[in-house]
C-alpha positions in Angstrom: 0.1 0.1 -0.1 2.9 2.3 0.9 4.6 1.6 -2.5 1.4 2.3 -4.3 0.8 5.6 -2.5 4.5 6.6 -3.4 3.5 5.8 -7.0 0.3 7.9 -7.0 2.3 10.7 -5.3 4.9 10.5 -8.0 2.4 10.4 -10.8 0.7 13.4 -9.2 3.9 15.4 -9.1 4.6 14.3 -12.7 1.3 15.5 -13.6 2.0 18.8 -12.1 5.1 19.2 -13.9 3.5 18.2 -17.1 0.8 20.7 -16.7 3.2 23.5 -16.0 5.1 22.5 -19.0 1.9 22.8 -21.1 1.0 26.2 -19.6 4.5 27.4 -20.3 4.0 26.1 -23.8 0.6 27.6 -24.2 2.1 31.1 -23.0 4.8 30.7 -25.6 2.0 30.3 -28.2 0.0 33.0 -26.7 3.2 35.5 -27.4 3.5 33.9 -30.8 0.1 34.8 -31.7 0.5 38.4 -30.3 3.8 38.8 -32.2 1.7 37.6 -35.2 0.2 41.0 -35.6 3.7 42.5 -36.5 3.6 40.7 -40.1 4.8 43.4 -42.3 2.5 41.9 -45.0 -0.8 42.3 -43.1 -3.6 44.1 -44.7 -4.3 46.4 -41.9 -1.5 48.7 -40.1 -2.0 47.5 -36.5 -0.4 49.4 -33.6 2.1 46.3 -32.5 3.2 46.4 -36.4 3.5 50.1 -36.4 5.6 49.8 -33.3 7.6 47.1 -34.6 8.4 48.9 -38.0 9.3 52.1 -36.2 11.8 50.2 -33.7 13.4 48.7 -36.9 13.5 51.7 -38.9 17.2 52.9 -39.0 16.4 56.6 -39.5 14.4 56.6 -36.4 15.9 54.0 -34.0 19.6 55.7 -34.3 20.2 59.4 -34.2 23.4 61.3 -34.2 21.7 64.8 -33.8 19.9 66.6 -31.1 17.7 69.6 -32.3 16.9 72.9 -30.9 19.0 73.0 -27.8 17.6 75.4 -25.3 19.4 78.4 -23.9 20.5 77.6 -20.6 22.1 74.2 -21.9 23.9 75.9 -24.6 25.0 78.8 -22.2 26.2 75.9 -19.6 28.1 74.2 -22.4 29.8 77.6 -23.4 30.6 78.5 -19.6 32.3 74.8 -19.0 34.3 75.2 -22.4 32.5 72.5 -24.0 32.2 74.8 -27.2 33.5 78.3 -28.3 32.8 80.7 -31.2 35.4 80.4 -34.0 35.4 81.4 -37.6 31.8 83.3 -36.8 30.2 80.3 -35.5 30.3 78.2 -32.7 32.3 74.8 -32.7 33.3 72.2 -30.3 36.6 72.7 -28.1 38.8 69.9 -27.4 37.0 69.1 -24.2 33.7 69.2 -26.2 35.2 67.0 -29.3 34.5 64.2 -26.6 30.9 64.5 -26.9 30.1 66.5 -30.1 31.1 66.8 -33.7 29.4 69.9 -34.7 27.4 72.7 -32.8 24.4 74.6 -33.9 21.1 75.5 -31.9 19.4 74.2 -34.7 20.9 70.7 -34.9 24.0 69.7 -33.1 25.7 66.4 -34.2 26.9 64.1 -31.3 30.0 62.0 -31.5 28.3 58.8 -30.6 24.9 58.1 -31.8 21.9 57.9 -29.4 19.2 55.3 -29.7 15.3 55.9 -29.5 12.6 53.5 -28.8 9.1 53.6 -29.3 7.2 53.2 -26.2 3.4 53.0 -27.5 1.6 53.9 -30.6 -1.1 56.2 -29.4 -3.4 56.2 -32.6 -3.3 55.4 -36.3 -5.5 57.3 -38.9 -5.9 57.3 -42.5 -3.3 59.1 -44.5 -3.9 61.4 -47.6 -4.0 58.7 -50.0 -5.1 55.1 -50.0 -2.6 52.7 -48.6 -1.1 55.4 -46.4 -1.4 55.8 -42.6 -0.3 58.0 -39.9 0.3 57.1 -36.6 1.2 59.1 -33.4 3.5 57.5 -30.9 5.6 58.1 -27.9 9.4 57.3 -27.4 12.2 57.9 -25.4 16.1 57.6 -25.6 17.6 54.5 -24.2 21.3 55.5 -23.8 20.9 59.4 -23.1 24.1 60.4 -20.9 24.4 63.0 -18.3 26.7 65.3 -20.2 24.8 65.2 -23.3 21.6 66.0 -21.5 23.1 68.9 -19.7 24.7 70.7 -22.6 21.8 70.1 -25.0 18.5 70.1 -22.8 17.6 66.6 -24.1 15.4 64.7 -21.7 15.2 60.9 -21.0 11.1 61.1 -20.5 8.7 60.3 -23.2 8.6 62.4 -26.4 5.7 62.3 -29.0 6.2 61.7 -32.4 4.3 61.0 -35.8 5.2 58.8 -38.6 3.8 57.9 -42.1 3.4 54.3 -43.5 2.7 53.1 -46.9 1.6 49.6 -48.0 3.6 48.1 -50.9 3.2 45.0 -52.6 5.3 43.2 -50.1 4.0 45.1 -47.0 4.0 48.0 -44.9 7.3 50.5 -44.6 8.0 53.5 -42.9 8.2 56.4 -45.3 8.3 59.5 -42.9 9.4 59.8 -39.2 8.8 63.0 -37.3 10.1 62.5 -33.7 8.8 65.8 -32.8 9.6 69.5 -32.4 13.1 69.8 -30.6 12.7 66.1 -30.1 10.9 66.7 -27.0 8.8 69.8 -27.4 9.7 71.0 -24.1 13.1 72.6 -24.9 12.9 76.3 -25.4 12.8 77.8 -28.8 16.1 78.4 -30.7 17.6 81.6 -30.6 16.2 84.0 -33.4 19.5 84.5 -35.1 19.9 80.8 -35.5 16.2 80.2 -36.4 16.7 82.9 -39.3 20.1 81.2 -40.3 18.5 77.7 -40.6 15.5 78.9 -42.6 17.7 80.7 -45.0 20.1 77.8 -45.2 16.9 75.3 -45.7 15.6 77.7 -48.5 18.7 77.7 -50.4 19.0 73.9 -50.4 15.4 73.5 -51.3 15.9 75.7 -54.2 19.0 73.5 -55.3 16.5 70.5 -55.2 13.9 72.3 -57.2 16.4 73.6 -60.0 17.6 69.8 -60.2 14.1 68.6 -60.6 13.5 71.2 -63.3 16.5 69.9 -65.1 15.3 66.4 -65.1 11.9 67.6 -66.4 13.7 69.1 -69.5 15.4 65.8 -70.2 12.4 63.6 -69.4 9.3 65.8 -69.8 7.8 64.7 -66.6 8.1 65.4 -63.0 7.2 61.7 -62.3 10.1 59.7 -60.9 10.4 57.5 -64.0 13.8 55.7 -64.9 16.2 57.8 -66.9 15.5 56.3 -70.2 14.7 57.9 -73.7 12.0 57.9 -74.4 10.7 58.0 -71.1 9.0 54.9 -69.9 5.0 55.1 -70.2 4.9 52.3 -67.4 2.1 53.4 -65.0 4.0 52.2 -62.1 6.3 54.9 -62.6 3.8 57.7 -63.4 1.8 57.9 -60.0 1.3 61.2 -58.3 1.1 62.0 -54.6 3.8 62.2 -51.7 7.1 60.6 -52.5 9.8 59.5 -50.3 13.3 61.2 -49.8 15.0 58.1 -51.2 12.7 58.1 -54.1 13.5 61.6 -55.2 17.4 61.4 -54.1 17.7 58.3 -56.6 16.2 60.2 -59.2 18.0 63.4 -58.9 21.5 62.2 -57.7 24.0 62.3 -58.7 23.1 63.5 -62.6 21.0 66.5 -61.6 22.7 67.4 -58.2 26.0 66.3 -57.0 25.1 66.5 -53.1 21.5 65.8 -52.1 20.4 67.4 -48.9 18.2 64.7 -47.2 17.1 66.9 -44.3 16.4 70.5 -43.9 18.5 72.4 -41.1 16.1 71.7 -38.3 17.1 67.8 -39.0 13.9 66.8 -40.6 13.1 65.3 -44.1 11.5 67.5 -46.6 8.1 66.7 -47.9 7.7 65.9 -51.8 4.6 65.5 -53.8 4.1 65.1 -57.6 0.8 65.8 -59.3 -1.0 62.9 -61.1 -0.2 64.2 -64.5 3.4 64.8 -63.7 3.4 68.4 -64.7 3.7 69.7 -61.1 5.8 69.2 -58.1 5.9 70.6 -54.3 8.8 70.7 -51.9 8.2 71.4 -48.4 10.0 72.0 -45.1 7.9 72.3 -41.8 10.2 74.9 -40.4 11.5 75.3 -37.0 8.4 74.0 -35.4 8.2 71.0 -37.1 4.5 71.2 -38.0 3.3 71.5 -41.4 0.6 74.2 -41.9 2.2 76.6 -39.6 3.4 80.0 -40.4 7.2 79.1 -40.6 6.7 76.5 -43.3 8.9 76.7 -46.5 7.0 75.6 -49.7 8.4 75.4 -53.4 5.8 74.9 -56.1 7.0 74.2 -59.8 10.3 75.8 -58.9 9.1 79.0 -57.4 8.5 80.0 -53.7 4.6 79.5 -52.6 5.7 80.2 -49.1 9.0 81.0 -47.4 10.7 82.8 -44.6 12.0 86.3 -45.2 15.6 86.9 -46.2 18.2 85.4 -48.3 17.4 85.6 -52.2 17.6 82.2 -54.0 17.1 81.3 -57.7 13.6 80.3 -56.8 12.2 83.7 -56.1 9.3 85.0 -58.4 
């Protein structure tokens, strides 16, 4: 009887162990089911998929720039001898070169890139075209050091951003990411002198892109991003209007029509490009210092001429 009881107890313990293993297995299956939503080929863009794609997007996940340094942080860096004014502009000192490569109130370049991570996708809405979605999300720096935070005003808490996604034949892709004004929205506005300098430089670079695009039109008789063949391709895949990615425009214009293609404005954000459905019109836009399209500091070129821009600094695109 004692032996039978021992066997029963042993079987009971084995049953508990087996049940635990099965529960663990079920848990793993549940996790697998949850991660199934991050399949990029899914018809709908879910929040888990948007988060996964953003965290895998190199342009978002890693950055070597801190935008819109606030005044007190800039002054502290100056007083601590981290940077100095030389040649009419600010530059890192020997001590500052440990942390920074280049200095500007608009966009300061770091010696060692920082990493960003999405913490939550807070909402997804339809974009301006079919197959396009816009997601709002929160994110934080994962490795922000004390010196970088002290001399730039960057913060470790959560920031708000916005991203645009497009569904291609092989699935969803990130086509634009705006981490947020000043990366956290809490930094003080950059000094006016730097805002003006950044706006003028941005205007100059936008005009250079517009001139290059017009030169390409002369050769191919369309602003569509068709392959550079003659006669130009009539394939409808290449003759679609709407918003175009920075990579698409760069590949079309550089290096044939523009040697050095500026991928970002002086505030560290990508330009927005759009082509009309008939390929006869194009638009280039910068969201300006505040990082928000539709505000007073936007810069916009349509068909090679300024539709909206900041004052100062003549360009070849002036009417």
